N, C-alpha and C positions, 0 to 999 in steps of 0.2 A: 589184732595182736598176734605175734609170733608164738607159737607154742614152746619154743625154746627160751625159757625165761631166765633173765639174769637175776641171780640172787643178790639182795641188797647187801653191801659190804660197807660195815662202818669205819674200817679203817681206810678205805679208798676216799670215802667222803671225807674223813677228817683230814687227810693229807691235803686234799684240794682246798679245805677251808683254811687250814693253817699256812699253806704256801701261797695260794693264789688269792683267796679272799681276804685274809688278814695280814698277809706278807710278815708273819711274826718274826720280831727280831730279838737278840739276846736282850734280857732285862726288861722288857715291856710287861707292863701289868694289864693283863687281857682277861676280861670278864667273860665266862662261858656260863650261860644260863638257859634253863629249859625244864620241861616237866619230868617227872620221875619216871616215866615211861621210855623217855630218850636216854636213859642212863647208859645203854651201849654206845650211842654216839658221843654223849658227853664225855665219857670216860675215854674214848679213843682220841677226841679233840684235845683233852688234858694232857694225854700221854704224848701226842704229836707236839704239843706246845713246850712241854717239859725237855723233850729231846732237841728242841731248837733254841733253848736258853731263856724262853720267856717264863714270866710268873703267872700261870693261870689263877684267876679267883673263880671258884666254882659255886654256882647257886642252883639248886634244884628245888622246884616248887612241887607241893604235893597236890594230887588231883582235888580241885574245888577251892584251891587257895584263893585266887582272885574272889570267886563268888563269896567266900566267908568275908573278906575284907569289905566288899560292897555291901552285903547283908548285915553285918554285925559292928561295924565301926561306929563309934561315936561321932558326933557332928565335928568335934575337934579333929579327929584322926581322919575322917572323910574328907574335910575341906581345906587341910593344910598338911604339907609334908614337914618332916623334922629336919632342920639343918644338916643332921649328919647324913641323911639320904643324898643329899646334894653333894656334900663334900666328899663323900664316897665315890661318886661318879666322876666327880672332878680330878680325883686321883688316879683314874684309869688312862691307859693309853689308848684302849680299843675295846670292844664288845662284839660278841657273838651271841645272837638269840636263836636259840632252836625251838621253831614251832612244834607243838607236841599235841594235836588236834585230839580232843577227848569229847565224850558226850557232854554237852553243856547243861548247867543247871540255871533255870529261870530266876533272875533276880531283878528287882525293880530297875528299869532301864535309867530313870533319873539318878538313882544313887550310883549307878555305875558311871554315869556321865559326870557326877560331881568327883568321885574318885580319880577319873581320868584328868579333869580339869586341875586338880590339886596337884598331880603328878607332872604337869606340862614342864616345869623348870627342871626336872630330872631328865625327862625324855629331851629336851632342847640340850642340855649339857651333854648327854650321851651322843647326840647327833652331831656335836662340834668335834668329836673324836673319830678315828676311823671305826666302821662298824660293818657287820654283816648279818644276813638273816638267812636262815634255811629251814628245812623241815625234816622231822623224823618221821619215817613211814609207820604209823600206828594202825591198829586194826580199824579204829573208828575212821580214820582218814580214808582207809580202803573202802569201807563201806559206803561212805559219802560219795566216794567217786565212782560207786557201783563196780567195784573190781574186788577179786580175792586179794588177800594180803601178798600173795606171791606175785600177782599182776601187778599191784601197785608199787611192790618193791622194785620190779622190773622197770616200770614206768619212770620212777624216781631216778633211778641209775641212769637210764637213757636221757632223761631231760637234763641231766647233769653232764652228758657226754662221759660218763663213766664207763661206758661200753667202748670208748675209744682208746687206742694205745696211747695218744698224748691228749688228755683233755684240756690242757692249757691251750695247746695250739688250736683246738677246736673252738675254744672261747675266743681266741684271737681272730679267727675267721668271722665270728659273730660280730666283733667290734669293727672290722673293716667293712662289712655289708652294711652296718648301721651308720657308720661315718658317712658313706655314700648317700643314704637316705637323709641324714642331717644337713649334708651340704645344700639340699634343695629346700629343706624346711627353714634353714636359717635365713633365707632371703624372703620368706613370706611374712605377712602381716595378718590378714584375716583367715582364719580357718572356718570353714563350713562343714558340719557333719549333718548328713542326711540319711535317714533310714525310715522305716514304717514306725510312725509315732514319735519321730525325731527330727527337728530342724533347729539346729543351734549354731550360732556364729560366736567366735572368739577372736581376740586380737592378741598376737604372740610377737610383733614387731619389737626388736631390740632385745628380746629375752634369749636366754642361752638353752640350747637343746642338750641334754645329757645322754651319754652313750652308755646304756646299762648292759654291761658286758659279763655279768656274773660275779663282779668284785662285792657289790652290795647285798644282792639278792642272789642266792644259789638255789634252784636254776633262775636265769633271767632271760632276756631277748625282748628289749622295748627301748624305745626313745621317749624322752619325756622333757616338758617344759613347765614353767609357771606362767599361765596366761595372765594378761592384764586383769586386775582385781575387779574392775568396773566394767568389763567388756561383754560378759556373758549375756546373750539375749537370745531368747527362744525356748523351746521345749525339747527335753531330751528322755526317752524311755530307755531303762536299762534292762536288758533282755536276759542277762546272765544272773543267777541268783548270786547275792553277796551277803556273807555273815557279818553281823556286827554285834559285838559283845554277847556272842553266844545266841543271838537270834538270827535265823535265815530271812533275809528280805528279798521278795520276788516281786518282779515288776513295778520297780520304784520308778516314779515320774517325777522330774523337777521342771518347773517354769522359773525362768531367769529373767530379770529387768534390771537393767544398769549393773549387772554383775551379781546381784543378789537373788536368792531363792525366794519367790513370793508365793509359790504354791507347791505342795508336796503331797503326794500320795503313793500308795503300793498296794498290790493285790494280796500280799501277806507280810507281816511283820511292820506295819505302818506306824506303830507306837515307838518301835526302835528308830525308824528312820526320824520321827519327829524329835526323840530324845537326842539324837545325834546332832540335828540342825539347831536344837535350843541349847546346846552345851555352852557355847559363848557367841558374841558376835561374828567371829571369824568363820565360825562353822556354816554360815549360810552363804560363803563366797567359796569360789575354787581356788584350790592351791595347786593343782596339776592336771596337765593333759598328757595322756601317755598314748602310745601307739604301739600295739603287741606285734612282734615280728616273728616269733618262734613257731615255724612251721611243723616242729615236732611235737608239740602241744596243741592238740585239735578239738579235744573234747573237754568241757567244763568238768572240774572236780568237787567243786563247792569250797575250794581253798584259794584265796586271792594270789598266793604266791605263784600259783601256777596260772590261774585263770586270766590274769591281767596280761599275761604274756602270749596268749593265744594268738597266732598269726591272723591277721584280718579282723582284729577288734581294736576298739578304743577304750580308754577308761579315763574317767574325769574324778578326782579326788575333791571332796569337800573338806575345807580345813586348811591346815597348815601348809605352807609352800616350802621348797626346798631352797635355802639361800643360794645355792650355786646356780639356780636356773635365773636368778634376778627376781623372783617372786617375794612378795613382802607381806603376804597374808599371814597373820599370827592366829593359832588356834591350838586348843589341847587336841582337836581331832584332825587326823588324816584318814579319811576313808575312801578307798578306791571303789568305784561302780562302773561295771562295764556293759558296753553295748556291741553286739556283734554286727559287723557291717558285710559279712560274707554272702548274705542273701539279699540283694538288692540295695546295699548301702553305698554311700559315695563319700569321699573325703575331697575336698576342694581347697586350693590354696590362691587367694587373690582371685577367685573365679575360674581358676583352671582346675579341672578335674584331675588327681594324682593318684587316687585310688578308687576303684570300681569293684563291688563285690568282693572286697578283702584282698584283691591283687593291685600291687602297685603299678602304675603306668610309666613311673620315671625310672 
């Protein structure tokens, strides 16, 4: 990494979110939500939206708020939402969620799964509006990535192209590159993923590939679709650690038959893996196949927003499909798990190898 570090700039980040990601328009009621530590960015986004004529609705969580709900809520609160929670989201025009990584507190995984399942209608209503997700570079996130705070701030700025004179134009270049990849993917039916500990086939014929160009995830750099729900066959080993509800899961392995997870294990965090799969019936099927394309993100950080975009990786999400891909799997869960193809992995479409060791051949 360069010793000339670019300082993190909330105002630049906020302008990109307001204008490019949310395309904020006068009169729109837009939710801005995040953790207390992200207040500098939340304030900058709120100010940016106000100057553009929008109506920001600000929600700031205190540290440990989710854990308190999961740990202390009665069964009635844990298992059902209040109607006002749903009507509030339905009254929004869009939302921005600011991930604010912090030291997790261990809470019973099954109770967290129940809380997630109860809030599924709210999440679905939010997803039907325009939405975006980003991250505030906290000290915890920097430590998790093995970087200093200054290094991680620099990493975040460059990952969003905020080191460029025209970040929006840079994201336009990403969109064009990914469109060329999608042109080939759209003609495929059977996708095969091969790597040490992995040999999995999926069907994607007739499904739509989405071009993730930074609008919904900032930063981004992936193409994704919803595989046919009954098509997954084989075994996949996820080589990049992934966090679920505050628990880091390492070395997860899933075996699929007829699209359904029939065996699951992990080197670390296996209880969290099983809790996710047991959330509801849809959590045992795949809702997404994604291919990372961002060559500027090369090392795992422990945060899925960055890690799933690493060029030369693929990720599979158990649970909910994105409707725009044609996927129909329903679940309260959408959890991305990543496997790295850069060391001997291979991606094939209908028997033709299109990516070898993380490099596209098309």
